[in-house]
C-alpha positions as CSV (number, residue, x, y, z in Angstrom):
1,X,0.2,-0.1,0.0
2,X,1.3,3.2,-1.0
3,X,2.0,6.1,1.5
4,X,-0.4,8.5,1.4
5,X,-1.1,10.6,4.4
6,X,-3.9,13.2,4.5
7,X,-2.9,16.9,4.1
8,X,-4.6,19.4,6.4
9,X,-6.5,21.0,3.9
10,X,-8.1,17.5,2.8
11,X,-9.0,16.8,6.4
12,X,-10.9,20.3,6.3
13,X,-12.8,19.7,3.2
14,X,-13.8,16.1,4.8
15,X,-14.8,17.6,8.0
16,X,-16.6,20.2,6.1
17,X,-18.8,17.4,4.1
18,X,-19.5,15.8,7.4
19,X,-20.8,18.9,8.7
20,X,-18.7,19.5,11.8
21,X,-15.8,21.9,12.4
22,X,-13.0,19.4,14.2
23,X,-11.6,15.9,14.5
24,X,-13.0,16.3,18.4
25,X,-16.4,17.0,17.1
26,X,-16.3,14.0,14.6
27,X,-16.3,11.9,17.5
28,X,-18.3,13.6,19.9
29,X,-20.8,10.8,19.9
30,X,-18.3,8.5,21.3
31,X,-18.6,9.0,25.3
32,X,-15.9,11.1,26.9
33,X,-14.6,8.4,29.1
34,X,-14.1,6.0,26.3
35,X,-11.8,8.8,24.1
36,X,-8.1,9.7,24.7
37,X,-7.6,12.8,26.2
38,X,-4.2,13.6,25.2
39,X,-1.9,13.0,22.2
40,X,-0.6,9.5,21.7
41,X,3.6,8.8,22.2
42,X,4.4,8.6,18.9
43,X,7.4,9.7,16.8
44,X,8.0,13.0,14.4
45,X,6.8,12.3,10.9
46,X,8.8,10.4,8.5
47,X,8.6,10.5,5.2
48,X,8.0,7.4,2.7
49,X,11.9,6.7,2.4
50,X,12.4,7.1,6.2
51,X,9.5,4.5,7.0
52,X,10.3,2.1,4.8
53,X,14.1,2.1,6.4
54,X,12.3,2.1,10.2
55,X,10.2,-0.9,8.8
56,X,12.7,-2.8,7.2
57,X,14.8,-2.4,10.6
58,X,12.0,-3.5,12.7
59,X,11.8,-6.6,10.8
60,X,15.3,-7.6,11.1
61,X,14.8,-7.8,14.7
62,X,11.6,-10.3,14.8
63,X,11.9,-13.4,15.7
64,X,10.8,-15.2,12.5
65,X,14.3,-13.6,10.7
66,X,15.6,-15.4,8.1
67,X,17.9,-17.9,10.2
68,X,15.6,-19.1,12.8
69,X,14.6,-22.2,13.5
70,X,11.6,-22.9,15.3
71,X,10.2,-25.9,16.9
72,X,6.8,-25.3,17.6
73,X,3.7,-25.9,16.5
74,X,0.4,-26.1,18.9
75,X,-2.1,-25.2,15.9
76,X,0.2,-23.2,13.6
77,X,2.5,-25.3,11.6
78,X,5.5,-24.1,9.1
79,X,6.0,-26.2,5.6
80,X,6.9,-25.4,2.4
81,X,4.2,-23.9,0.0
82,X,4.8,-25.3,-3.7
83,X,5.8,-21.5,-5.7
84,X,3.1,-22.7,-8.0
85,X,0.4,-22.4,-5.4
86,X,2.0,-18.6,-4.3
87,X,2.0,-17.6,-8.1
88,X,-1.4,-19.1,-9.0
89,X,-2.7,-17.8,-5.9
90,X,-1.7,-13.9,-6.7
91,X,-3.4,-13.7,-10.1
92,X,-5.7,-10.9,-10.4
93,X,-8.8,-13.3,-11.3
94,X,-8.7,-14.9,-7.9
95,X,-7.6,-11.9,-6.1
96,X,-10.2,-9.8,-7.1
97,X,-12.7,-12.0,-8.2
98,X,-16.5,-11.2,-7.5
99,X,-18.4,-12.7,-4.6
100,X,-20.0,-15.8,-6.0
101,X,-24.1,-14.1,-5.4
102,X,-24.6,-14.2,-9.1
103,X,-23.2,-17.5,-10.6
104,X,-23.2,-16.3,-14.5
105,X,-20.8,-14.0,-13.7
106,X,-19.1,-16.0,-10.9
107,X,-18.0,-19.0,-12.5
108,X,-14.1,-19.4,-12.0
109,X,-15.0,-18.7,-8.0
110,X,-17.8,-21.0,-8.1
111,X,-15.6,-23.9,-9.6
112,X,-12.8,-23.1,-7.3
113,X,-14.9,-23.6,-4.3
114,X,-16.3,-26.8,-5.8
115,X,-12.8,-28.4,-6.3
116,X,-11.9,-27.3,-2.7
117,X,-15.5,-29.2,-1.3
118,X,-14.0,-32.0,-3.3
119,X,-11.1,-32.2,-2.0
120,X,-11.5,-31.8,1.4
121,X,-14.5,-34.3,1.5
122,X,-11.9,-36.9,0.2
123,X,-9.1,-35.9,2.7
124,X,-11.4,-36.3,5.8
125,X,-13.4,-39.2,4.3
126,X,-16.9,-37.5,4.3
127,X,-19.8,-36.9,2.1
128,X,-20.2,-33.3,1.8
129,X,-17.9,-30.2,2.7
130,X,-18.9,-26.6,3.0
131,X,-17.0,-23.6,1.1
132,X,-14.7,-23.1,4.4
133,X,-15.5,-20.8,7.6
134,X,-12.9,-18.4,9.3
135,X,-10.8,-21.0,11.1
136,X,-10.7,-24.2,12.8
137,X,-12.3,-22.6,16.3
138,X,-15.2,-21.2,14.8
139,X,-15.9,-24.0,12.6
140,X,-15.3,-26.2,16.0
141,X,-17.8,-24.1,17.5
142,X,-20.5,-23.9,14.6
143,X,-20.1,-28.0,14.7
144,X,-21.1,-28.5,18.0
145,X,-24.2,-25.8,17.7
146,X,-25.1,-28.2,14.5
147,X,-25.1,-31.1,16.6
148,X,-27.4,-29.5,19.1
149,X,-29.7,-28.4,16.5
150,X,-29.9,-31.9,14.8
151,X,-30.4,-34.0,18.1
152,X,-32.4,-31.0,20.1
153,X,-29.9,-31.8,23.3
154,X,-28.2,-29.1,25.4
155,X,-25.0,-31.1,26.4
156,X,-21.9,-31.3,24.6
157,X,-19.0,-33.5,25.8
158,X,-15.5,-32.3,24.7
159,X,-12.0,-33.7,25.0
160,X,-9.8,-31.9,27.5
161,X,-6.9,-32.1,24.5
162,X,-9.0,-30.4,22.3
163,X,-6.6,-27.3,21.3
164,X,-7.0,-24.8,24.7
165,X,-8.2,-21.9,22.0
166,X,-11.0,-23.8,20.4
167,X,-12.4,-24.4,23.9
168,X,-12.1,-21.0,24.7
169,X,-13.9,-20.1,21.8
170,X,-16.7,-23.1,22.0
171,X,-17.6,-21.6,25.6
172,X,-17.8,-17.7,23.9
173,X,-20.3,-19.3,21.5
174,X,-22.0,-21.2,24.2
175,X,-21.9,-18.5,26.8
176,X,-25.4,-16.6,25.9
177,X,-27.5,-19.8,25.2
178,X,-28.6,-22.6,27.5
179,X,-26.1,-25.1,26.1
180,X,-23.6,-26.7,28.2
181,X,-20.1,-27.6,28.0
182,X,-18.4,-31.1,30.0
183,X,-14.8,-31.5,29.4
184,X,-13.6,-35.2,29.1
185,X,-10.5,-36.0,31.4
186,X,-7.5,-37.4,29.8
187,X,-5.4,-40.2,30.6
188,X,-1.5,-40.5,31.8
189,X,-1.0,-42.0,28.2
190,X,-1.7,-38.2,26.7
191,X,-4.8,-39.6,25.2
192,X,-8.3,-38.7,26.1
193,X,-10.5,-40.9,28.4
194,X,-13.0,-42.9,26.7
195,X,-14.8,-43.7,30.2
196,X,-15.2,-40.0,30.9
197,X,-18.2,-39.3,29.3
198,X,-21.1,-37.9,31.4
199,X,-23.7,-40.1,32.4
200,X,-26.4,-38.4,30.5
201,X,-29.6,-38.9,28.3
202,X,-28.9,-35.1,26.8
203,X,-26.1,-35.6,25.4
204,X,-25.9,-33.9,21.7
205,X,-22.6,-34.7,21.0
206,X,-19.1,-36.1,21.9
207,X,-16.0,-34.5,20.5
208,X,-12.1,-35.3,20.2
209,X,-9.3,-33.8,18.4
210,X,-6.8,-36.4,16.8
211,X,-4.1,-35.9,16.5
212,X,-4.8,-33.9,20.4
213,X,-3.1,-30.9,21.5
214,X,-0.3,-33.1,22.9
215,X,0.1,-34.8,19.6
216,X,-0.9,-38.0,20.4
217,X,-3.4,-39.8,18.2
218,X,-6.6,-40.7,19.5
219,X,-8.8,-43.9,19.2
220,X,-11.5,-42.4,17.0
221,X,-13.2,-45.4,16.1
222,X,-13.9,-46.5,20.2
223,X,-15.1,-42.9,20.6
224,X,-17.6,-43.1,18.1
225,X,-18.9,-46.2,19.6
226,X,-19.2,-44.2,22.6
227,X,-21.4,-41.6,21.2
228,X,-23.5,-44.1,19.3
229,X,-24.5,-45.8,23.0
230,X,-25.3,-42.6,23.7
231,X,-27.2,-41.6,20.7
232,X,-25.1,-38.5,20.3
233,X,-22.9,-37.6,17.1
234,X,-19.3,-37.9,17.1
235,X,-17.5,-34.7,16.0
236,X,-13.6,-34.8,15.4
237,X,-11.6,-31.5,15.1
238,X,-7.8,-31.4,13.9
239,X,-5.4,-28.6,13.9
240,X,-2.9,-30.7,11.4
241,X,-5.0,-32.1,8.5
242,X,-1.7,-33.5,6.9
243,X,-2.1,-36.4,9.6
244,X,-4.8,-38.0,7.3
245,X,-2.4,-38.4,4.7
246,X,-1.1,-41.2,6.9
247,X,-3.9,-41.9,9.0
248,X,-7.0,-43.2,8.3
249,X,-9.7,-40.3,7.8
250,X,-12.1,-39.4,10.7
251,X,-15.1,-40.3,8.2
252,X,-14.2,-43.8,7.7
253,X,-13.6,-44.2,11.7
254,X,-17.2,-43.2,12.2
255,X,-17.5,-39.0,12.7
256,X,-20.6,-37.6,11.9
257,X,-19.1,-33.8,11.3
258,X,-15.3,-33.2,11.1
259,X,-13.8,-29.7,11.5
260,X,-10.7,-28.2,12.0
261,X,-7.8,-25.7,10.7
262,X,-6.6,-26.1,7.3
263,X,-3.4,-23.6,7.5
264,X,-1.2,-26.7,6.9
265,X,-2.4,-26.9,3.2
266,X,-0.4,-24.2,1.3
267,X,-1.1,-21.1,3.9
268,X,1.9,-19.3,5.3
269,X,1.8,-18.8,9.1
270,X,1.3,-15.0,8.6
271,X,1.7,-14.5,12.8
272,X,-1.3,-16.1,13.4
273,X,-3.6,-15.7,10.6
274,X,-5.8,-15.7,8.1
275,X,-6.7,-19.3,8.8
276,X,-9.1,-21.8,7.0
277,X,-11.9,-23.4,8.8
278,X,-12.6,-26.6,7.5
279,X,-16.2,-28.6,7.8
280,X,-17.3,-31.6,6.3
281,X,-20.4,-33.7,7.7
282,X,-22.5,-36.4,6.4
283,X,-25.3,-35.9,3.7
284,X,-28.1,-36.3,5.6
285,X,-27.3,-33.3,8.1
286,X,-26.4,-31.0,4.9
287,X,-29.4,-28.9,5.7
288,X,-28.2,-27.9,8.9
289,X,-24.8,-27.2,8.1
290,X,-23.8,-23.8,8.4
291,X,-22.1,-21.6,5.7
292,X,-22.1,-22.0,2.1
293,X,-22.3,-24.7,-0.2
294,X,-21.3,-24.6,-4.1
295,X,-23.1,-27.2,-6.6
296,X,-22.3,-28.4,-10.0
297,X,-25.6,-28.5,-12.2
298,X,-26.0,-27.9,-16.0
299,X,-27.9,-25.2,-17.8
300,X,-30.8,-25.1,-20.3
301,X,-28.1,-26.0,-23.2
302,X,-26.8,-28.8,-21.4
303,X,-23.3,-26.9,-20.4
304,X,-21.8,-27.5,-17.1
305,X,-22.3,-25.0,-14.6
306,X,-21.7,-24.3,-10.5
307,X,-23.9,-22.2,-8.6
308,X,-24.4,-21.6,-5.0
309,X,-26.5,-24.3,-3.8
310,X,-26.9,-23.9,-0.4
311,X,-26.3,-20.6,2.1
312,X,-28.7,-21.0,5.2
313,X,-28.2,-17.9,6.8
314,X,-30.2,-15.2,7.6
315,X,-29.6,-13.2,4.4
316,X,-30.7,-15.8,2.3
317,X,-33.6,-17.6,4.4
318,X,-35.9,-16.7,7.8
319,X,-33.7,-15.9,10.8
320,X,-35.7,-18.6,12.7
321,X,-34.3,-21.4,10.4
322,X,-30.4,-19.9,10.0
323,X,-28.0,-22.3,10.8
324,X,-25.6,-19.4,12.1
325,X,-24.5,-16.1,11.4
326,X,-21.3,-16.6,9.6
327,X,-21.6,-14.5,6.1
328,X,-19.0,-15.7,4.0
329,X,-16.5,-18.3,3.7
330,X,-12.4,-17.8,3.4
331,X,-12.4,-18.4,-0.1
332,X,-8.8,-17.0,-1.0
333,X,-7.6,-19.6,1.8
334,X,-9.7,-22.2,0.2
335,X,-8.4,-21.9,-2.8
336,X,-4.6,-21.9,-1.6
337,X,-5.7,-25.3,0.2
338,X,-7.3,-26.8,-3.2
339,X,-3.9,-25.8,-5.5
340,X,-2.0,-27.3,-2.2
341,X,-3.7,-30.3,-2.2
342,X,-4.1,-30.6,-6.0
343,X,-0.4,-29.9,-6.9
344,X,0.7,-32.8,-4.4
345,X,-2.0,-35.1,-5.3
346,X,-2.5,-38.5,-3.2
347,X,0.5,-39.9,-3.2
348,X,2.8,-37.1,-2.5
349,X,0.3,-35.9,0.2
350,X,1.1,-39.3,1.9
351,X,4.6,-39.2,1.5
352,X,4.6,-35.6,3.1
353,X,3.0,-36.9,5.9
354,X,5.4,-39.9,6.6
355,X,8.0,-37.5,6.3
356,X,7.0,-35.2,8.8
357,X,5.9,-38.4,11.2
358,X,9.5,-40.0,10.9
359,X,11.4,-36.5,11.5
360,X,9.4,-35.9,14.6
361,X,10.1,-39.7,16.2
362,X,13.8,-39.2,15.0
363,X,13.7,-35.8,17.0
364,X,11.7,-37.6,20.0
365,X,14.2,-40.4,20.0
366,X,17.3,-37.9,19.9
367,X,16.0,-36.0,22.8
368,X,15.2,-39.3,24.7
369,X,19.1,-40.1,24.6
370,X,19.9,-36.8,26.0
371,X,17.6,-37.3,29.1
372,X,14.4,-35.4,27.8
373,X,11.7,-38.4,27.8
374,X,8.2,-38.1,26.3
375,X,6.0,-38.7,29.3
376,X,3.1,-39.7,26.8
377,X,3.2,-43.7,25.1
378,X,0.8,-43.0,22.6
379,X,1.6,-42.6,18.9
380,X,2.1,-38.9,17.5
381,X,2.6,-36.9,14.3
382,X,4.3,-34.2,14.0
383,X,4.6,-32.9,17.3
384,X,5.1,-34.6,20.9
385,X,5.6,-33.7,24.7
386,X,8.6,-33.8,26.4
387,X,9.5,-33.6,30.1
388,X,12.8,-31.4,30.7
389,X,14.6,-30.9,34.0
390,X,13.7,-27.6,35.9
391,X,16.0,-25.5,34.6
392,X,15.1,-25.5,30.8
393,X,13.4,-22.5,30.6
394,X,16.9,-20.9,31.1
395,X,18.3,-23.1,28.4
396,X,15.1,-22.3,25.9
397,X,16.4,-18.5,26.6
398,X,20.2,-19.5,25.7
399,X,19.0,-21.2,22.4
400,X,16.8,-18.5,21.3
401,X,19.7,-16.6,21.4
402,X,21.1,-18.8,19.1
403,X,18.0,-18.4,16.7
404,X,16.1,-21.7,17.8
405,X,13.1,-21.9,19.4
406,X,13.0,-25.0,21.0
407,X,9.4,-26.1,21.8
408,X,6.4,-24.2,23.5
409,X,5.3,-24.3,27.2
410,X,2.4,-26.8,27.9
411,X,2.0,-25.2,31.8
412,X,0.0,-22.2,30.6
413,X,-2.6,-24.1,29.3
414,X,-2.2,-27.3,31.2
415,X,-1.3,-26.0,34.9
416,X,-0.7,-29.4,36.5
417,X,2.0,-30.1,33.8
418,X,5.3,-28.1,35.0
419,X,8.4,-28.5,32.6
420,X,6.4,-29.9,29.8
421,X,7.0,-28.9,26.4
422,X,5.4,-29.3,23.3
423,X,8.0,-29.9,20.4
424,X,6.6,-30.0,16.6
425,X,8.8,-30.7,13.4
426,X,7.5,-30.8,10.2
427,X,9.6,-31.2,6.3
428,X,11.1,-27.9,6.9
429,X,13.8,-29.4,9.3
430,X,16.5,-31.4,7.9
431,X,18.5,-34.0,9.5
432,X,21.2,-31.4,10.3
433,X,19.0,-28.9,11.9
434,X,17.5,-31.7,14.2
435,X,21.2,-32.9,15.3
436,X,21.9,-29.1,15.8
437,X,19.3,-28.8,18.2
438,X,19.9,-31.9,20.1
439,X,23.7,-31.1,20.4
440,X,23.1,-27.6,21.8
441,X,20.4,-28.6,24.2
442,X,23.1,-31.9,25.4
443,X,25.8,-28.6,25.6
444,X,23.8,-26.9,27.7
445,X,22.0,-29.6,30.4
């Protein structure tokens, strides 16, 4: 974006059009106790070139500057993105595409979304996927709202090993309603306790994340059976969809709704956003699915065409029949995910998933030899928890000076797990990178 400040004359002209004399008058409707009374502590104005120099200098001080090796995941993962994806995604046809309300002028956008839906359905093992949602957390909350609508029940049982941010969003969604969230406790092996489901006949859904926050792979078939016993829907969420290139899909293991974050599929981390909410379900529940759905049809001349088949929100149908207040979809991020999956194909997707798993196992084994054992014996994907000595936080700070981010402390999310750290390895780390991390830790222990 170009550096175009407003001149005093332009500001005066705008105030005149607004019918006020000063900037204070412009904001007079805002209560005085909500307004800043003094000047902001800002430096003197800079020229465009001075500002560019300043921003470049700040960029060089960031932790993600070139040379840093980050071994932290927890819902945001560093993956290589094929250059073809970045190039195609930047084409003006996609960047400036019109919102697909009018199919006759939105065929390209609609087809891209349709292809995305098809690929997501295949990856997650479900019959139908929507056009995407805002992010994994909002998709998870919407999934449980959907389960409550379908079953007409008021309680949901959620694993305590679902990403803590997802659980916070869920409680925010449920706060104004009479819906109740019950957490399922965890086991000592890093998995969710399947015997910990609440004894109630009012259970709308059972929700589990796999791989879970600790990176452990859950027994989804077992939880699907438990949910069936209570006539509840089984909801599976995820933060790392790449895992389903290696493990059996949630739909194949009995899930009724599958949702989660698709950032790993061709979308850069970008300091935490934007993300991609992936959402899929069984066809019999399609009319209760939030968001929008693109379908394929033929016109009067028999030519293939794409249309916005379902959009069950207040703008399109009566408010009492709306499934959610989700107004749009992250179509550009969905397009990136579709391009990424299509670029890799099924075979390369599986190979990439195996590479992530193998590299994390290599690091797990090397850390164990260095004295940092994994406290959970469940199988993991590309991240895992290690139990470190009490002084490990000092070591992490020293490693940071060497441009290494050695895991993520678990204790802010699980206060009963001090000295536990979540490590993540993806295909972006070489064997030499991993060996360097372990040798640096061994030298500081």
